[in-house]
C-alpha positions in Angstrom: -24.2 1.2 -10.7 -24.2 4.7 -9.7 -22.4 6.0 -6.3 -24.4 8.3 -4.4 -26.9 8.6 -1.7 -29.6 10.8 -0.5 -28.3 12.8 2.4 -30.1 13.8 5.4 -29.5 17.1 5.9 -28.2 19.9 3.7 -26.8 23.3 4.0 -27.7 26.4 1.6 -25.3 28.4 1.1 -26.6 31.6 -0.5 -25.3 34.8 -2.3 -26.4 38.0 -3.2 -29.9 38.5 -4.6 -30.1 39.5 -8.1 -33.0 40.4 -10.5 -33.7 37.7 -13.0 -34.9 39.1 -16.6 -36.3 36.7 -19.4 -37.1 38.3 -23.0 -37.8 37.7 -26.4 -35.5 37.0 -28.6 -37.3 38.5 -31.8 -39.3 41.1 -29.7 -38.0 44.6 -28.1 -39.0 45.9 -24.8 -41.1 42.6 -24.0 -40.6 40.8 -21.0 -41.1 36.5 -20.2 -40.3 37.3 -16.8 -38.9 40.0 -14.0 -38.0 38.5 -10.5 -36.1 38.7 -7.6 -34.1 35.3 -6.6 -31.6 34.2 -4.3 -28.7 32.6 -5.9 -27.9 29.4 -3.9 -25.1 26.2 -3.3 -27.0 23.6 -1.9 -24.4 21.6 0.0 -24.4 17.9 1.9 -24.1 18.4 5.4 -21.9 15.9 6.2 -19.3 17.5 3.7 -17.0 20.0 5.0 -14.9 20.2 1.9 -17.9 20.6 -0.2 -19.2 23.7 2.4 -16.0 25.0 1.8 -16.3 25.4 -2.1 -19.7 26.4 -1.7 -18.7 29.1 0.5 -15.8 30.0 -2.1 -18.9 30.3 -4.8 -20.7 32.6 -2.8 -17.9 35.3 -2.5 -16.6 34.5 0.8 -13.3 36.3 1.0 -11.3 35.7 4.5 -9.6 38.8 4.7 -12.6 41.3 4.5 -14.7 38.7 7.0 -17.7 38.8 5.3 -19.4 35.4 5.1 -22.5 34.0 3.1 -25.9 33.3 4.3 -26.1 29.5 5.5 -29.3 27.9 6.7 -28.9 24.4 7.0 -32.3 22.3 7.0 -33.7 19.2 6.9 -33.8 17.3 3.2 -37.3 17.1 2.7 -39.5 17.3 -1.1 -40.4 20.6 -1.9 -42.0 22.1 -5.2 -39.9 24.3 -7.8 -40.9 26.7 -10.9 -38.7 27.2 -13.8 -37.6 30.2 -14.1 -34.7 30.7 -17.1 -32.4 29.3 -19.0 -28.6 30.4 -18.7 -26.5 29.9 -22.2 -22.9 28.9 -20.6 -19.5 28.6 -22.2 -18.9 26.3 -25.3 -22.4 26.0 -25.5 -23.4 24.8 -22.6 -27.1 25.4 -21.1 -28.5 25.0 -17.3 -32.3 25.2 -16.8 -32.8 27.5 -13.4 -35.7 26.8 -11.2 -36.6 28.5 -8.0 -37.9 27.4 -5.1 -41.3 28.9 -3.2 -39.0 30.8 -0.5 -37.1 32.0 -3.6 -33.8 30.2 -3.8 -32.6 29.7 -7.4 -31.1 26.8 -8.7 -30.2 24.9 -11.5 -32.6 21.9 -13.1 -30.1 19.5 -15.1 -31.8 18.4 -18.6 -32.5 15.2 -17.7 -34.1 15.7 -14.7 -36.3 18.3 -16.6 -37.3 15.9 -19.6 -38.0 13.1 -17.1 -40.6 15.5 -15.3 -42.0 16.9 -18.1 -42.5 13.3 -19.7 -44.3 11.9 -16.4 -45.7 14.2 -14.7 -45.9 17.9 -16.4 -45.8 21.5 -16.4 -48.8 23.9 -15.0 -49.0 27.1 -15.7 -46.8 29.3 -14.5 -43.8 27.0 -14.8 -44.4 24.9 -11.9 -43.6 21.5 -12.0 -46.1 18.9 -11.2 -43.5 17.0 -8.7 -41.7 16.9 -5.7 -38.1 17.0 -5.7 -35.1 16.5 -3.1 -31.6 16.6 -3.5 -29.4 13.9 -4.3 -26.0 13.7 -4.5 -23.9 12.1 -7.0 -20.0 11.1 -7.0 -19.3 14.7 -5.4 -22.1 16.7 -7.3 -25.2 18.0 -5.6 -28.4 17.6 -7.8 -32.1 18.0 -7.7 -33.4 14.9 -7.8 -37.0 13.8 -8.9 -39.3 12.1 -6.1 -40.6 8.6 -7.3 -38.1 8.7 -10.2 -35.8 5.6 -11.5 -32.6 8.2 -10.2 -34.3 8.5 -6.9 -34.6 5.0 -6.4 -31.4 4.0 -7.6 -30.2 6.6 -5.1 -31.6 5.7 -2.4 -30.4 1.7 -2.9 -27.1 3.2 -2.9 -27.2 5.3 0.4 -28.3 1.6 1.9 -24.8 0.2 0.2 -22.7 3.0 1.4 -24.7 2.0 5.1 -24.1 -0.9 5.0 -21.7 -3.0 7.3 -18.0 -3.1 5.8 -16.4 -6.6 5.0 -13.1 -6.9 5.9 -10.6 -8.9 3.9 -10.3 -11.6 6.8 -13.5 -11.7 6.2 -13.7 -12.8 2.6 -14.7 -16.7 1.2 -13.4 -18.3 -1.8 -16.0 -18.3 -4.5 -17.9 -15.5 -2.9 -19.0 -12.6 -5.1 -19.0 -9.5 -3.6 -19.5 -5.6 -4.5 -17.5 -2.3 -3.2 -19.3 1.1 -2.2 -18.9 2.0 -6.1 -20.6 -1.3 -7.0 -18.0 -2.9 -8.6 -17.7 -6.5 -8.4 -15.0 -8.9 -7.6 -15.2 -12.9 -7.1 -12.3 -14.3 -4.6 -10.5 -17.0 -5.2 -8.4 -16.9 -1.9 -5.7 -16.3 0.3 -2.1 -16.8 -1.6 1.6 -17.0 -1.1 3.5 -15.8 -3.7 7.0 -15.1 -5.6 7.5 -11.1 -7.2 10.0 -11.1 -9.8 11.1 -8.0 -11.2 13.0 -6.5 -13.2 14.7 -3.0 -14.0 15.2 -2.0 -17.6 17.5 0.7 -16.7 19.9 -1.1 -15.1 20.8 -2.9 -17.9 22.6 -2.3 -21.3 19.9 -0.8 -24.1 17.9 -3.9 -25.7 19.5 -3.3 -29.6 22.5 -2.7 -27.3 24.2 -6.8 -29.1 26.2 -8.5 -26.5 25.7 -6.8 -23.4 24.4 -8.8 -20.6 22.3 -7.9 -17.5 23.7 -6.4 -14.4 23.0 -8.4 -10.8 20.9 -4.5 -9.9 18.8 -5.3 -12.8 16.6 -8.3 -11.2 15.3 -9.1 -7.4 13.5 -11.5 -5.7 10.9 -10.6 -3.1 8.7 -13.6 -1.2 4.7 -12.8 -0.3 3.6 -14.9 2.7 -0.1 -13.7 2.2 -2.4 -12.1 -0.3 -5.8 -11.9 -2.1 -6.2 -13.4 -5.1 -9.8 -12.2 -6.8 -11.0 -11.2 -10.3 -12.5 -8.0 -10.9 -16.3 -8.8 -13.1 -17.7 -6.3 -15.4 -21.2 -6.3 -16.2 -21.0 -6.0 -19.5 -18.6 -9.7 -18.9 -21.8 -10.7 -17.6 -24.0 -10.5 -20.2 -21.8 -12.2 -22.7 -20.9 -15.1 -20.6 -24.1 -15.2 -18.6 -22.6 -16.1 -15.1 -19.7 -15.3 -12.8 -18.0 -18.9 -13.4 -18.5 -18.1 -17.2 -16.6 -15.4 -16.9 -13.3 -16.8 -14.8 -13.9 -19.6 -17.3 -13.4 -17.6 -20.7 -10.3 -15.7 -18.5 -8.9 -19.0 -17.8 -8.6 -20.0 -21.8 -7.2 -16.3 -22.9 -3.6 -16.2 -24.5 -3.2 -12.2 -24.0 -0.9 -11.0 -21.7 -3.1 -7.3 -20.6 -6.1 -10.1 -19.3 -4.3 -11.0 -16.8 -5.4 -7.3 -15.4 -8.6 -8.9 -14.4 -7.0 -11.4 -11.7 -5.9 -8.9 -8.8 -3.5 -9.4 -5.8 -4.0 -7.4 -3.1 -2.9 -7.1 0.4 -6.7 -6.6 1.6 -9.9 -5.5 -0.2 -12.6 -3.7 1.4 -16.5 -4.7 -0.3 -19.8 -3.8 0.9 -22.0 -6.2 -0.2 -21.9 -10.4 -0.5 -24.0 -10.9 -3.9 -23.3 -14.9 -3.9 -21.4 -18.0 -3.8 -19.7 -20.0 -6.5 -18.5 -23.6 -6.5 -14.3 -22.7 -7.9 -12.7 -25.3 -9.4 -10.6 -27.8 -7.1 -7.8 -26.9 -9.3 -8.4 -22.8 -10.0 -4.4 -21.5 -8.5 -3.0 -24.1 -11.4 -4.7 -23.0 -14.1 -4.4 -19.7 -13.1 -0.4 -20.2 -13.0 -0.7 -22.1 -16.4 -2.8 -19.2 -17.8 -0.3 -16.6 -17.1 2.5 -19.0 -18.3 0.2 -18.6 -21.9 -0.2 -14.7 -21.4 3.9 -15.1 -21.4 5.3 -17.0 -24.0 2.8 -15.8 -26.6 2.9 -13.3 -29.5 6.9 -12.8 -28.5 7.9 -13.6 -31.9 9.1 -10.6 -34.2 7.3 -10.8 -37.4 6.9 -9.0 -40.4 9.3 -7.0 -43.1 10.8 -5.2 -40.7 11.3 -7.7 -38.0 14.8 -7.4 -36.7 16.6 -11.1 -35.2 17.7 -11.2 -31.9 20.8 -11.7 -30.2 20.8 -14.0 -27.3 21.7 -11.5 -25.2 18.5 -9.8 -26.3 16.2 -12.8 -26.1 17.1 -13.0 -23.3 16.7 -9.4 -21.8 13.5 -10.0 -23.5 12.6 -13.4 -21.5 13.6 -11.5 -18.5 11.3 -8.5 -19.0 8.2 -11.3 -19.6 8.4 -13.8 -16.9 8.8 -10.8 -14.3 5.6 -9.0 -16.1 3.6 -12.6 -14.4 5.7 -13.9 -12.3 3.4 -13.3 -9.6 0.4 -15.4 -11.1 2.3 -17.9 -12.0 3.4 -18.7 -8.8 0.6 -18.8 -6.6 0.1 -21.6 -3.5 -2.6 -21.8 -1.4 -1.5 -19.4 1.7 -0.7 -20.7 4.1 1.7 -22.1 2.2 5.2 -20.6 2.3 5.9 -18.9 -1.3 7.5 -20.8 -3.7 8.4 -21.4 -7.4 5.9 -23.2 -8.9 6.4 -25.8 -11.3 5.5 -24.3 -14.5 7.3 -21.2 -13.6 10.5 -23.3 -13.1 12.2 -22.5 -16.6 11.6 -19.3 -17.0 12.7 -18.7 -13.2 16.0 -20.7 -14.0 17.3 -17.0 -16.8 17.1 -15.0 -13.6 19.7 -17.1 -12.5 23.0 -15.6 -10.8 21.2 -11.9 -11.5 19.1 -12.8 -8.3 20.3 -11.0 -5.3 19.0 -11.8 -1.6 14.9 -12.8 -1.6 13.0 -9.9 0.0 10.6 -9.7 2.6 7.0 -8.1 2.6 
């Protein structure tokens, strides 16, 4: 899903006029095109930063007090014709077009191909379509009116204009999208405990027989955070539904998959897609999943495996336990943060290393 919109107004920042000459590659002293044009940089009128970039492009120098010409206009459809092709560094190519009033712009190859296939080109280079300015990310782009890209930008603009949904309004089981089109499944507000472990305060893992120091571990109680799951489009295609993706993630045993589960103080989204019914034991299953990821695949094997000492095994276990502590200790808010029964054996590893619990 694209991120962008159709600006209401644009500012044309133009440089000095120039003559464009296009010649045959294989015929000397012959011309295909020879005309005067006005190189121009289009800017979304709502973006002051882009306007400053355009001024620099046009050769504006503060010390000389020379400003480029600027024209604000409504972003309405207009016609263009092809008037050249620029070959740039590293083999890059940009088709050039000119408007009825002589402004000279780039036309992206994907837009040109769409226009040729859907509308065609008349003698003289005029494309049989109308165009409008669209903004994709931070870039301005000529877009054919009525094309798939035009429709997508209109829809993206509507999402952007939609009132933002605040974190306090998010409901468990709600599926939401943010302005970038990213999709999230909200599980709910939770309290949790975060254990941190800093190996920099301890002897190296292969310094046998040495113990960690008290400064190497700490505990932070977090009374309220939002727990949600990021759902990618490819996951939906593979597992059929949001709940199908969730069920799949809860069965995994590799720690890098826990990255799909997010714990944040807030989440800003733009639209609500649907609401699904979450399993009643969802938090218990999240805790179990995180512990599986914590304990699976941690043994050293193979011809170059090193037998770890008791101190080294403790060090590694401390680091692993801290890595998954937040997910392993989630409790439904407003319950106070507490160590879950599942996590107790790992929590015991921290023992006297723990300093006084912190506050969020």
